[in-house]
N, CA, C, O and the ligand as a Tripos MOL2 file, in Angstrom:
@<TRIPOS>MOLECULE
protein
  285   283    72     0     0
PROTEIN
NO_CHARGES

@<TRIPOS>ATOM
      1 N         -42.0190   37.5700  -86.7920 N.3       1 MET1
      2 CA        -41.4670   38.7120  -87.4550 C.3       1 MET1
      3 C         -42.5200   39.7830  -87.7140 C.2       1 MET1
      4 O         -42.2470   40.9830  -87.6680 O.2       1 MET1
      5 N         -43.8520   39.2600  -88.0150 N.am      2 LYS2
      6 CA        -44.8600   40.2700  -88.1540 C.3       2 LYS2
      7 C         -45.2310   41.0230  -86.8560 C.2       2 LYS2
      8 O         -45.5610   42.2070  -86.7920 O.2       2 LYS2
      9 N         -45.1160   40.0680  -85.7380 N.am      3 LYS3
     10 CA        -45.5080   40.5740  -84.5750 C.3       3 LYS3
     11 C         -44.4580   41.7340  -84.0120 C.2       3 LYS3
     12 O         -44.7890   42.6790  -83.2940 O.2       3 LYS3
     13 N         -43.2210   41.4730  -84.4610 N.am      4 PHE4
     14 CA        -42.2120   42.4490  -84.0870 C.3       4 PHE4
     15 C         -42.3960   43.7310  -84.6790 C.2       4 PHE4
     16 O         -42.2190   44.7670  -84.0380 O.2       4 PHE4
     17 N         -42.7630   43.7060  -85.9450 N.am      5 ILE5
     18 CA        -43.0070   44.8630  -86.7040 C.3       5 ILE5
     19 C         -44.1840   45.6840  -86.0980 C.2       5 ILE5
     20 O         -44.0990   46.9010  -85.9350 O.2       5 ILE5
     21 N         -45.3240   44.9300  -85.7600 N.am      6 ILE6
     22 CA        -46.4640   45.5330  -85.1690 C.3       6 ILE6
     23 C         -46.0250   46.1640  -83.8320 C.2       6 ILE6
     24 O         -46.4640   47.2840  -83.5720 O.2       6 ILE6
     25 N         -45.2570   45.5940  -83.0190 N.am      7 SER7
     26 CA        -44.9810   46.1120  -81.6700 C.3       7 SER7
     27 C         -44.0950   47.3300  -81.9200 C.2       7 SER7
     28 O         -44.1920   48.3040  -81.1730 O.2       7 SER7
     29 N         -43.2630   47.3150  -82.9060 N.am      8 ALA8
     30 CA        -42.4110   48.4150  -83.2610 C.3       8 ALA8
     31 C         -43.1500   49.6320  -83.6440 C.2       8 ALA8
     32 O         -42.8910   50.7630  -83.2330 O.2       8 ALA8
     33 N         -44.1080   49.3050  -84.4780 N.am      9 VAL9
     34 CA        -44.9220   50.4800  -84.9410 C.3       9 VAL9
     35 C         -45.7350   51.1230  -83.7130 C.2       9 VAL9
     36 O         -45.8610   52.3430  -83.6110 O.2       9 VAL9
     37 N         -46.2510   50.2590  -82.8320 N.am     10 VAL10
     38 CA        -47.0620   50.7160  -81.5730 C.3      10 VAL10
     39 C         -46.1790   51.4520  -80.7380 C.2      10 VAL10
     40 O         -46.6660   52.3990  -80.1210 O.2      10 VAL10
     41 N         -44.9160   51.1820  -80.5970 N.am     11 MET11
     42 CA        -43.8600   51.7880  -79.7390 C.3      11 MET11
     43 C         -43.7900   53.1490  -80.2570 C.2      11 MET11
     44 O         -43.9620   54.1060  -79.5020 O.2      11 MET11
     45 N         -43.5150   53.3130  -81.6600 N.am     12 ILE12
     46 CA        -43.2650   54.6170  -82.3420 C.3      12 ILE12
     47 C         -44.4490   55.4750  -82.2330 C.2      12 ILE12
     48 O         -44.2330   56.6800  -82.1000 O.2      12 ILE12
     49 N         -45.7480   55.0340  -82.2670 N.am     13 ILE13
     50 CA        -46.9780   55.7010  -82.0640 C.3      13 ILE13
     51 C         -47.0500   56.2910  -80.6970 C.2      13 ILE13
     52 O         -47.3550   57.4690  -80.5110 O.2      13 ILE13
     53 N         -46.7450   55.3980  -79.6830 N.am     14 LEU14
     54 CA        -46.8160   55.7770  -78.2210 C.3      14 LEU14
     55 C         -45.6720   56.8710  -77.9810 C.2      14 LEU14
     56 O         -45.8970   57.8030  -77.2090 O.2      14 LEU14
     57 N         -44.4710   56.7600  -78.6270 N.am     15 MET15
     58 CA        -43.5110   57.6550  -78.3540 C.3      15 MET15
     59 C         -43.9260   59.1490  -78.8240 C.2      15 MET15
     60 O         -43.7860   60.1670  -78.1470 O.2      15 MET15
     61 N         -44.4340   59.0660  -80.0510 N.am     16 THR16
     62 CA        -44.8120   60.3000  -80.7280 C.3      16 THR16
     63 C         -45.9320   61.0280  -79.9760 C.2      16 THR16
     64 O         -45.9700   62.2480  -79.8210 O.2      16 THR16
     65 N         -46.8830   60.1110  -79.5040 N.am     17 ALA17
     66 CA        -48.0150   60.6260  -78.7560 C.3      17 ALA17
     67 C         -47.3880   61.2680  -77.3090 C.2      17 ALA17
     68 O         -47.8560   62.2990  -76.8270 O.2      17 ALA17
     69 N         -46.4640   60.6510  -76.7930 N.am     18 ASN18
     70 CA        -45.9260   61.1190  -75.6340 C.3      18 ASN18
     71 C         -45.0510   62.4360  -75.7890 C.2      18 ASN18
     72 O         -44.8990   63.2340  -74.8640 O.2      18 ASN18
     73 N         -44.5300   62.5730  -76.9660 N.am     19 ALA19
     74 CA        -43.7590   63.8490  -77.2910 C.3      19 ALA19
     75 C         -44.7320   64.9760  -77.5510 C.2      19 ALA19
     76 O         -44.4410   66.1330  -77.2470 O.2      19 ALA19
     77 N         -45.9570   64.6320  -78.1460 N.am     20 LEU20
     78 CA        -46.9440   65.7430  -78.3270 C.3      20 LEU20
     79 C         -47.5890   66.0380  -77.1570 C.2      20 LEU20
     80 O         -47.9440   67.2120  -77.0500 O.2      20 LEU20
     81 N         -47.8520   65.2670  -76.2100 N.am     21 ALA21
     82 CA        -48.5380   65.5680  -75.0230 C.3      21 ALA21
     83 C         -47.7060   66.1900  -73.9740 C.2      21 ALA21
     84 O         -48.2110   66.7500  -73.0010 O.2      21 ALA21
     85 N         -46.3740   66.0900  -74.1760 N.am     22 ALA22
     86 CA        -45.4170   66.5640  -73.2200 C.3      22 ALA22
     87 C         -45.6230   68.0060  -72.8770 C.2      22 ALA22
     88 O         -45.8430   68.7760  -73.8120 O.2      22 ALA22
     89 N         -45.5790   68.4750  -71.6370 N.am     23 ASN23
     90 CA        -45.6960   69.9540  -71.3200 C.3      23 ASN23
     91 C         -44.2800   70.5520  -71.2860 C.2      23 ASN23
     92 O         -44.0830   71.7190  -71.6280 O.2      23 ASN23
     93 N         -43.3850   69.8120  -70.9060 N.am     24 TYR24
     94 CA        -41.9940   70.3280  -70.5880 C.3      24 TYR24
     95 C         -40.9630   69.5280  -71.5320 C.2      24 TYR24
     96 O         -41.1980   68.3880  -71.9320 O.2      24 TYR24
     97 N         -39.8920   70.1890  -71.8190 N.am     25 VAL25
     98 CA        -38.9260   69.6240  -72.4640 C.3      25 VAL25
     99 C         -37.5220   69.8740  -71.7210 C.2      25 VAL25
    100 O         -37.1650   71.0150  -71.4270 O.2      25 VAL25
    101 N         -36.7990   68.8100  -71.4530 N.am     26 GLY26
    102 CA        -35.5460   68.9780  -70.8210 C.3      26 GLY26
    103 C         -34.4330   68.8230  -71.8210 C.2      26 GLY26
    104 O         -34.5610   68.1960  -72.8730 O.2      26 GLY26
    105 N         -33.2950   69.4520  -71.4180 N.am     27 ASN27
    106 CA        -32.0420   69.3160  -72.3650 C.3      27 ASN27
    107 C         -31.1430   68.3220  -71.4610 C.2      27 ASN27
    108 O         -30.7590   68.6160  -70.3290 O.2      27 ASN27
    109 N         -30.8800   67.1780  -72.0780 N.am     28 ALA28
    110 CA        -30.0400   66.2390  -71.4110 C.3      28 ALA28
    111 C         -28.6310   66.7370  -71.3210 C.2      28 ALA28
    112 O         -27.8610   66.2820  -70.4750 O.2      28 ALA28
    113 N         -28.2650   67.6960  -72.2050 N.am     29 ASN29
    114 CA        -26.8610   68.3040  -72.0830 C.3      29 ASN29
    115 C         -26.6500   69.3580  -71.1350 C.2      29 ASN29
    116 O         -25.6820   69.3120  -70.3760 O.2      29 ASN29
    117 N         -27.5240   70.3630  -71.1110 N.am     30 SER30
    118 CA        -27.4580   71.4490  -70.2940 C.3      30 SER30
    119 C         -28.0990   71.1780  -68.8740 C.2      30 SER30
    120 O         -27.8090   71.8640  -67.8940 O.2      30 SER30
    121 N         -28.9380   70.1890  -68.8410 N.am     31 ARG31
    122 CA        -29.7340   69.8240  -67.5940 C.3      31 ARG31
    123 C         -30.7720   70.9760  -67.2450 C.2      31 ARG31
    124 O         -31.1230   71.1170  -66.0730 O.2      31 ARG31
    125 N         -31.2340   71.7420  -68.1760 N.am     32 LYS32
    126 CA        -32.2370   72.7290  -68.0660 C.3      32 LYS32
    127 C         -33.5460   72.2030  -68.6490 C.2      32 LYS32
    128 O         -33.4970   71.3690  -69.5530 O.2      32 LYS32
    129 N         -34.6950   72.6370  -68.1880 N.am     33 PHE33
    130 CA        -35.9650   72.3100  -68.7770 C.3      33 PHE33
    131 C         -36.7190   73.5080  -68.9970 C.2      33 PHE33
    132 O         -36.5820   74.5290  -68.3230 O.2      33 PHE33
    133 N         -37.6690   73.3400  -70.1310 N.am     34 HIS34
    134 CA        -38.2980   74.4520  -70.5910 C.3      34 HIS34
    135 C         -39.8840   73.9990  -70.7820 C.2      34 HIS34
    136 O         -40.2620   72.8280  -70.7870 O.2      34 HIS34
    137 N         -40.7240   75.1470  -70.9360 N.am     35 TYR35
    138 CA        -42.0570   74.9060  -71.4120 C.3      35 TYR35
    139 C         -41.8680   74.3370  -72.8630 C.2      35 TYR35
    140 O         -40.9200   74.6940  -73.5620 O.2      35 TYR35
    141 N         -42.8240   73.4250  -73.2890 N.am     36 ALA36
    142 CA        -42.6680   72.8110  -74.6900 C.3      36 ALA36
    143 C         -42.6690   73.8770  -75.7570 C.2      36 ALA36
    144 O         -42.1890   73.6390  -76.8650 O.2      36 ALA36
    145 N         -43.2460   75.1590  -75.4240 N.am     37 ASP37
    146 CA        -43.3150   76.0520  -76.5350 C.3      37 ASP37
    147 C         -42.2060   77.2030  -76.3890 C.2      37 ASP37
    148 O         -42.2910   78.2450  -77.0390 O.2      37 ASP37
    149 N         -41.2290   76.9630  -75.5500 N.am     38 CYS38
    150 CA        -40.1530   77.9110  -75.3590 C.3      38 CYS38
    151 C         -39.3140   77.9620  -76.6690 C.2      38 CYS38
    152 O         -39.0990   76.9220  -77.2910 O.2      38 CYS38
    153 N         -38.8660   79.0940  -77.0700 N.am     39 SER39
    154 CA        -38.0990   79.2280  -78.2680 C.3      39 SER39
    155 C         -36.7020   78.4160  -78.2760 C.2      39 SER39
    156 O         -36.1550   78.0160  -79.3030 O.2      39 SER39
    157 N         -36.2380   78.2460  -77.0210 N.am     40 MET40
    158 CA        -34.9250   77.4180  -76.8310 C.3      40 MET40
    159 C         -35.2260   76.1130  -77.2590 C.2      40 MET40
    160 O         -34.2870   75.4990  -77.7670 O.2      40 MET40
    161 N         -36.4180   75.4870  -77.1690 N.am     41 VAL41
    162 CA        -36.5650   74.0740  -77.4960 C.3      41 VAL41
    163 C         -36.3940   73.8170  -78.9990 C.2      41 VAL41
    164 O         -35.9480   72.7640  -79.4560 O.2      41 VAL41
    165 N         -36.7870   74.8640  -79.7240 N.am     42 ASN42
    166 CA        -36.7060   74.7620  -81.2050 C.3      42 ASN42
    167 C         -35.1690   74.7050  -81.7680 C.2      42 ASN42
    168 O         -34.7940   74.1530  -82.8020 O.2      42 ASN42
    169 N         -34.3960   75.4090  -80.8340 N.am     43 LYS43
    170 CA        -33.0210   75.4460  -81.0920 C.3      43 LYS43
    171 C         -32.2330   74.1780  -80.6500 C.2      43 LYS43
    172 O         -31.1430   73.8600  -81.1250 O.2      43 LYS43
    173 N         -32.8950   73.4980  -79.7020 N.am     44 MET44
    174 CA        -32.1810   72.4440  -79.0660 C.3      44 MET44
    175 C         -31.9880   71.2430  -80.1000 C.2      44 MET44
    176 O         -32.8240   70.9400  -80.9510 O.2      44 MET44
    177 N         -30.7260   70.5850  -79.8960 N.am     45 ASN45
    178 CA        -30.4690   69.4010  -80.7080 C.3      45 ASN45
    179 C         -31.4230   68.4130  -80.2080 C.2      45 ASN45
    180 O         -31.5190   68.1600  -79.0070 O.2      45 ASN45
    181 N         -32.2650   67.7420  -81.2880 N.am     46 PRO46
    182 CA        -33.3130   66.7790  -80.9770 C.3      46 PRO46
    183 C         -32.8210   65.5320  -80.2720 C.2      46 PRO46
    184 O         -33.6390   64.7660  -79.7620 O.2      46 PRO46
    185 N         -31.4860   65.2900  -80.2210 N.am     47 ALA47
    186 CA        -30.9900   64.2080  -79.5690 C.3      47 ALA47
    187 C         -30.8980   64.4060  -78.0840 C.2      47 ALA47
    188 O         -30.8510   63.4370  -77.3270 O.2      47 ALA47
    189 N         -30.8680   65.7850  -77.6100 N.am     48 ASN48
    190 CA        -30.8020   66.1050  -76.2940 C.3      48 ASN48
    191 C         -32.1860   66.2020  -75.5350 C.2      48 ASN48
    192 O         -32.2800   66.2070  -74.3080 O.2      48 ASN48
    193 N         -33.2740   66.2820  -76.4400 N.am     49 LYS49
    194 CA        -34.5410   66.4690  -75.9130 C.3      49 LYS49
    195 C         -35.0520   65.3860  -75.0990 C.2      49 LYS49
    196 O         -35.0200   64.2190  -75.4890 O.2      49 LYS49
    197 N         -35.5950   65.7940  -73.8060 N.am     50 VAL50
    198 CA        -36.1470   64.8010  -72.9520 C.3      50 VAL50
    199 C         -37.6300   65.2770  -72.5890 C.2      50 VAL50
    200 O         -37.7530   66.3150  -71.9390 O.2      50 VAL50
    201 N         -38.7000   64.5930  -72.9640 N.am     51 PHE51
    202 CA        -39.9390   65.1110  -72.8750 C.3      51 PHE51
    203 C         -40.5400   64.6910  -71.4810 C.2      51 PHE51
    204 O         -40.4820   63.5340  -71.0640 O.2      51 PHE51
    205 N         -41.0370   65.5840  -70.8980 N.am     52 MET52
    206 CA        -41.6630   65.3910  -69.4930 C.3      52 MET52
    207 C         -43.0170   66.0020  -69.4490 C.2      52 MET52
    208 O         -43.2380   67.0330  -70.0850 O.2      52 MET52
    209 N         -44.0350   65.3650  -68.6580 N.am     53 ASN53
    210 CA        -45.3030   65.7580  -68.4390 C.3      53 ASN53
    211 C         -45.4220   66.6600  -67.4750 C.2      53 ASN53
    212 O         -46.2460   67.5600  -67.6390 O.2      53 ASN53
    213 N         -44.6850   66.6200  -66.3530 N.am     54 THR54
    214 CA        -45.0140   67.4780  -65.1330 C.3      54 THR54
    215 C         -43.5740   68.0970  -64.6870 C.2      54 THR54
    216 O         -42.4780   67.5970  -64.9390 O.2      54 THR54
    217 N         -43.8160   69.2430  -64.0020 N.am     55 ARG55
    218 CA        -42.7330   69.9120  -63.4620 C.3      55 ARG55
    219 C         -41.9250   69.0870  -62.5190 C.2      55 ARG55
    220 O         -40.6950   69.0410  -62.5440 O.2      55 ARG55
    221 N         -42.6570   68.4650  -61.7170 N.am     56 ASP56
    222 CA        -42.1080   67.5140  -60.6020 C.3      56 ASP56
    223 C         -41.1740   66.6240  -61.1450 C.2      56 ASP56
    224 O         -40.0960   66.4030  -60.5930 O.2      56 ASP56
    225 N         -41.5890   66.0010  -62.3910 N.am     57 GLU57
    226 CA        -40.6850   65.0500  -63.0340 C.3      57 GLU57
    227 C         -39.3720   65.5280  -63.5010 C.2      57 GLU57
    228 O         -38.3790   64.8010  -63.5250 O.2      57 GLU57
    229 N         -39.3820   66.8650  -63.9030 N.am     58 ALA58
    230 CA        -38.1560   67.5720  -64.3450 C.3      58 ALA58
    231 C         -37.3040   67.7600  -63.1540 C.2      58 ALA58
    232 O         -36.1220   67.4160  -63.1510 O.2      58 ALA58
    233 N         -37.9770   68.3780  -62.0000 N.am     59 ILE59
    234 CA        -37.1690   68.7570  -60.8910 C.3      59 ILE59
    235 C         -36.5370   67.5060  -60.2430 C.2      59 ILE59
    236 O         -35.3550   67.5230  -59.9020 O.2      59 ILE59
    237 N         -37.3810   66.3360  -60.0590 N.am     60 ASN60
    238 CA        -36.8460   65.1180  -59.6470 C.3      60 ASN60
    239 C         -35.7060   64.3810  -60.3940 C.2      60 ASN60
    240 O         -34.9470   63.5580  -59.8820 O.2      60 ASN60
    241 N         -35.7000   64.7960  -61.6670 N.am     61 ALA61
    242 CA        -34.5930   64.3010  -62.5250 C.3      61 ALA61
    243 C         -33.5170   65.0950  -62.4390 C.2      61 ALA61
    244 O         -32.5040   64.7940  -63.0690 O.2      61 ALA61
    245 N         -33.5640   66.2290  -61.6510 N.am     62 GLY62
    246 CA        -32.2980   67.0270  -61.4860 C.3      62 GLY62
    247 C         -32.2780   68.2180  -62.5050 C.2      62 GLY62
    248 O         -31.2290   68.8460  -62.6510 O.2      62 GLY62
    249 N         -33.3440   68.5330  -63.1780 N.am     63 TYR63
    250 CA        -33.3060   69.4310  -64.1400 C.3      63 TYR63
    251 C         -33.6080   70.9240  -63.4290 C.2      63 TYR63
    252 O         -34.3690   71.0420  -62.4690 O.2      63 TYR63
    253 N         -32.8940   72.0390  -64.0490 N.am     64 VAL64
    254 CA        -33.1010   73.3620  -63.5740 C.3      64 VAL64
    255 C         -34.0130   74.0460  -64.4810 C.2      64 VAL64
    256 O         -33.8660   73.8400  -65.6860 O.2      64 VAL64
    257 N         -35.0470   74.9280  -64.0320 N.am     65 PRO65
    258 CA        -35.7750   75.6980  -64.8280 C.3      65 PRO65
    259 C         -35.1850   76.7250  -65.7030 C.2      65 PRO65
    260 O         -34.2750   77.4180  -65.2480 O.2      65 PRO65
    261 N         -35.5980   76.8980  -66.8990 N.am     66 CYS66
    262 CA        -35.0260   77.7980  -68.0110 C.3      66 CYS66
    263 C         -35.2780   79.2920  -67.2930 C.2      66 CYS66
    264 O         -36.2910   79.5920  -66.6620 O.2      66 CYS66
    265 N         -34.1890   80.1120  -67.5210 N.am     67 LYS67
    266 CA        -34.4310   81.3790  -66.9750 C.3      67 LYS67
    267 C         -35.2670   82.3140  -68.0060 C.2      67 LYS67
    268 O         -35.7530   83.3780  -67.6230 O.2      67 LYS67
    269 N         -35.3990   81.8560  -69.3100 N.am     68 ARG68
    270 CA        -36.2440   82.6140  -70.2590 C.3      68 ARG68
    271 C         -37.7170   82.4240  -70.0540 C.2      68 ARG68
    272 O         -38.4700   83.3710  -69.8270 O.2      68 ARG68
    273 N         -38.1210   81.1400  -70.1420 N.am     69 CYS69
    274 CA        -39.4810   80.7190  -70.0340 C.3      69 CYS69
    275 C         -40.1130   80.4090  -68.6540 C.2      69 CYS69
    276 O         -41.3250   80.3160  -68.4620 O.2      69 CYS69
    277 N         -39.1100   80.2560  -67.6780 N.am     70 LYS70
    278 CA        -39.4920   80.1320  -66.2170 C.3      70 LYS70
    279 C         -40.5630   79.1410  -66.0350 C.2      70 LYS70
    280 O         -41.6210   79.4760  -65.5010 O.2      70 LYS70
    281 N         -40.3480   77.9090  -66.4590 N.am     71 PRO71
    282 CA        -41.3340   76.7930  -66.1800 C.3      71 PRO71
    283 C         -41.5900   76.6150  -64.8050 C.2      71 PRO71
    284 O         -42.3730   75.7420  -64.4300 O.2      71 PRO71
    285 ZN        -37.0850   77.8800  -71.9240 Zn       72 ZN72
@<TRIPOS>BOND
     1     1     2 1
     2     2     3 1
     3     3     4 2
     4     3     5 am
     5     5     6 1
     6     6     7 1
     7     7     8 2
     8     7     9 am
     9     9    10 1
    10    10    11 1
    11    11    12 2
    12    11    13 am
    13    13    14 1
    14    14    15 1
    15    15    16 2
    16    15    17 am
    17    17    18 1
    18    18    19 1
    19    19    20 2
    20    19    21 am
    21    21    22 1
    22    22    23 1
    23    23    24 2
    24    23    25 am
    25    25    26 1
    26    26    27 1
    27    27    28 2
    28    27    29 am
    29    29    30 1
    30    30    31 1
    31    31    32 2
    32    31    33 am
    33    33    34 1
    34    34    35 1
    35    35    36 2
    36    35    37 am
    37    37    38 1
    38    38    39 1
    39    39    40 2
    40    39    41 am
    41    41    42 1
    42    42    43 1
    43    43    44 2
    44    43    45 am
    45    45    46 1
    46    46    47 1
    47    47    48 2
    48    47    49 am
    49    49    50 1
    50    50    51 1
    51    51    52 2
    52    51    53 am
    53    53    54 1
    54    54    55 1
    55    55    56 2
    56    55    57 am
    57    57    58 1
    58    58    59 1
    59    59    60 2
    60    59    61 am
    61    61    62 1
    62    62    63 1
    63    63    64 2
    64    63    65 am
    65    65    66 1
    66    66    67 1
    67    67    68 2
    68    67    69 am
    69    69    70 1
    70    70    71 1
    71    71    72 2
    72    71    73 am
    73    73    74 1
    74    74    75 1
    75    75    76 2
    76    75    77 am
    77    77    78 1
    78    78    79 1
    79    79    80 2
    80    79    81 am
    81    81    82 1
    82    82    83 1
    83    83    84 2
    84    83    85 am
    85    85    86 1
    86    86    87 1
    87    87    88 2
    88    87    89 am
    89    89    90 1
    90    90    91 1
    91    91    92 2
    92    91    93 am
    93    93    94 1
    94    94    95 1
    95    95    96 2
    96    95    97 am
    97    97    98 1
    98    98    99 1
    99    99   100 2
   100    99   101 am
   101   101   102 1
   102   102   103 1
   103   103   104 2
   104   103   105 am
   105   105   106 1
   106   106   107 1
   107   107   108 2
   108   107   109 am
   109   109   110 1
   110   110   111 1
   111   111   112 2
   112   111   113 am
   113   113   114 1
   114   114   115 1
   115   115   116 2
   116   115   117 am
   117   117   118 1
   118   118   119 1
   119   119   120 2
   120   119   121 am
   121   121   122 1
   122   122   123 1
   123   123   124 2
   124   123   125 am
   125   125   126 1
   126   126   127 1
   127   127   128 2
   128   127   129 am
   129   129   130 1
   130   130   131 1
   131   131   132 2
   132   131   133 am
   133   133   134 1
   134   134   135 1
   135   135   136 2
   136   135   137 am
   137   137   138 1
   138   138   139 1
   139   139   140 2
   140   139   141 am
   141   141   142 1
   142   142   143 1
   143   143   144 2
   144   143   145 am
   145   145   146 1
   146   146   147 1
   147   147   148 2
   148   147   149 am
   149   149   150 1
   150   150   151 1
   151   151   152 2
   152   151   153 am
   153   153   154 1
   154   154   155 1
   155   155   156 2
   156   155   157 am
   157   157   158 1
   158   158   159 1
   159   159   160 2
   160   159   161 am
   161   161   162 1
   162   162   163 1
   163   163   164 2
   164   163   165 am
   165   165   166 1
   166   166   167 1
   167   167   168 2
   168   167   169 am
   169   169   170 1
   170   170   171 1
   171   171   172 2
   172   171   173 am
   173   173   174 1
   174   174   175 1
   175   175   176 2
   176   175   177 am
   177   177   178 1
   178   178   179 1
   179   179   180 2
   180   179   181 am
   181   181   182 1
   182   182   183 1
   183   183   184 2
   184   183   185 am
   185   185   186 1
   186   186   187 1
   187   187   188 2
   188   187   189 am
   189   189   190 1
   190   190   191 1
   191   191   192 2
   192   191   193 am
   193   193   194 1
   194   194   195 1
   195   195   196 2
   196   195   197 am
   197   197   198 1
   198   198   199 1
   199   199   200 2
   200   199   201 am
   201   201   202 1
   202   202   203 1
   203   203   204 2
   204   203   205 am
   205   205   206 1
   206   206   207 1
   207   207   208 2
   208   207   209 am
   209   209   210 1
   210   210   211 1
   211   211   212 2
   212   211   213 am
   213   213   214 1
   214   214   215 1
   215   215   216 2
   216   215   217 am
   217   217   218 1
   218   218   219 1
   219   219   220 2
   220   219   221 am
   221   221   222 1
   222   222   223 1
   223   223   224 2
   224   223   225 am
   225   225   226 1
   226   226   227 1
   227   227   228 2
   228   227   229 am
   229   229   230 1
   230   230   231 1
   231   231   232 2
   232   231   233 am
   233   233   234 1
   234   234   235 1
   235   235   236 2
   236   235   237 am
   237   237   238 1
   238   238   239 1
   239   239   240 2
   240   239   241 am
   241   241   242 1
   242   242   243 1
   243   243   244 2
   244   243   245 am
   245   245   246 1
   246   246   247 1
   247   247   248 2
   248   247   249 am
   249   249   250 1
   250   250   251 1
   251   251   252 2
   252   251   253 am
   253   253   254 1
   254   254   255 1
   255   255   256 2
   256   255   257 am
   257   257   258 1
   258   258   259 1
   259   259   260 2
   260   259   261 am
   261   261   262 1
   262   262   263 1
   263   263   264 2
   264   263   265 am
   265   265   266 1
   266   266   267 1
   267   267   268 2
   268   267   269 am
   269   269   270 1
   270   270   271 1
   271   271   272 2
   272   271   273 am
   273   273   274 1
   274   274   275 1
   275   275   276 2
   276   275   277 am
   277   277   278 1
   278   278   279 1
   279   279   280 2
   280   279   281 am
   281   281   282 1
   282   282   283 1
   283   283   284 2
@<TRIPOS>SUBSTRUCTURE
     1 MET1         2 RESIDUE 1 A MET
     2 LYS2         6 RESIDUE 1 A LYS
     3 LYS3        10 RESIDUE 1 A LYS
     4 PHE4        14 RESIDUE 1 A PHE
     5 ILE5        18 RESIDUE 1 A ILE
     6 ILE6        22 RESIDUE 1 A ILE
     7 SER7        26 RESIDUE 1 A SER
     8 ALA8        30 RESIDUE 1 A ALA
     9 VAL9        34 RESIDUE 1 A VAL
    10 VAL10       38 RESIDUE 1 A VAL
    11 MET11       42 RESIDUE 1 A MET
    12 ILE12       46 RESIDUE 1 A ILE
    13 ILE13       50 RESIDUE 1 A ILE
    14 LEU14       54 RESIDUE 1 A LEU
    15 MET15       58 RESIDUE 1 A MET
    16 THR16       62 RESIDUE 1 A THR
    17 ALA17       66 RESIDUE 1 A ALA
    18 ASN18       70 RESIDUE 1 A ASN
    19 ALA19       74 RESIDUE 1 A ALA
    20 LEU20       78 RESIDUE 1 A LEU
    21 ALA21       82 RESIDUE 1 A ALA
    22 ALA22       86 RESIDUE 1 A ALA
    23 ASN23       90 RESIDUE 1 A ASN
    24 TYR24       94 RESIDUE 1 A TYR
    25 VAL25       98 RESIDUE 1 A VAL
    26 GLY26      102 RESIDUE 1 A GLY
    27 ASN27      106 RESIDUE 1 A ASN
    28 ALA28      110 RESIDUE 1 A ALA
    29 ASN29      114 RESIDUE 1 A ASN
    30 SER30      118 RESIDUE 1 A SER
    31 ARG31      122 RESIDUE 1 A ARG
    32 LYS32      126 RESIDUE 1 A LYS
    33 PHE33      130 RESIDUE 1 A PHE
    34 HIS34      134 RESIDUE 1 A HIS
    35 TYR35      138 RESIDUE 1 A TYR
    36 ALA36      142 RESIDUE 1 A ALA
    37 ASP37      146 RESIDUE 1 A ASP
    38 CYS38      150 RESIDUE 1 A CYS
    39 SER39      154 RESIDUE 1 A SER
    40 MET40      158 RESIDUE 1 A MET
    41 VAL41      162 RESIDUE 1 A VAL
    42 ASN42      166 RESIDUE 1 A ASN
    43 LYS43      170 RESIDUE 1 A LYS
    44 MET44      174 RESIDUE 1 A MET
    45 ASN45      178 RESIDUE 1 A ASN
    46 PRO46      182 RESIDUE 1 A PRO
    47 ALA47      186 RESIDUE 1 A ALA
    48 ASN48      190 RESIDUE 1 A ASN
    49 LYS49      194 RESIDUE 1 A LYS
    50 VAL50      198 RESIDUE 1 A VAL
    51 PHE51      202 RESIDUE 1 A PHE
    52 MET52      206 RESIDUE 1 A MET
    53 ASN53      210 RESIDUE 1 A ASN
    54 THR54      214 RESIDUE 1 A THR
    55 ARG55      218 RESIDUE 1 A ARG
    56 ASP56      222 RESIDUE 1 A ASP
    57 GLU57      226 RESIDUE 1 A GLU
    58 ALA58      230 RESIDUE 1 A ALA
    59 ILE59      234 RESIDUE 1 A ILE
    60 ASN60      238 RESIDUE 1 A ASN
    61 ALA61      242 RESIDUE 1 A ALA
    62 GLY62      246 RESIDUE 1 A GLY
    63 TYR63      250 RESIDUE 1 A TYR
    64 VAL64      254 RESIDUE 1 A VAL
    65 PRO65      258 RESIDUE 1 A PRO
    66 CYS66      262 RESIDUE 1 A CYS
    67 LYS67      266 RESIDUE 1 A LYS
    68 ARG68      270 RESIDUE 1 A ARG
    69 CYS69      274 RESIDUE 1 A CYS
    70 LYS70      278 RESIDUE 1 A LYS
    71 PRO71      282 RESIDUE 1 A PRO
    72 ZN72       285 GROUP 0 **** ****
């Protein structure tokens, strides 16, 4: 049980670190992606946010660049 809690905590830390390090944020609903600091990201439903580190990652996943921030 203790082992499970530790691995859960480690997973949360890794996920948070990944979200903070992400350069791009995709919207799983609209299939568009943005720079992490685009104003649209703040308005996005957190449940739709997909964090990506590279532009290629977003393009390969089928995301379209945002027309506002032009990532
Ligand atoms: Zn944008």
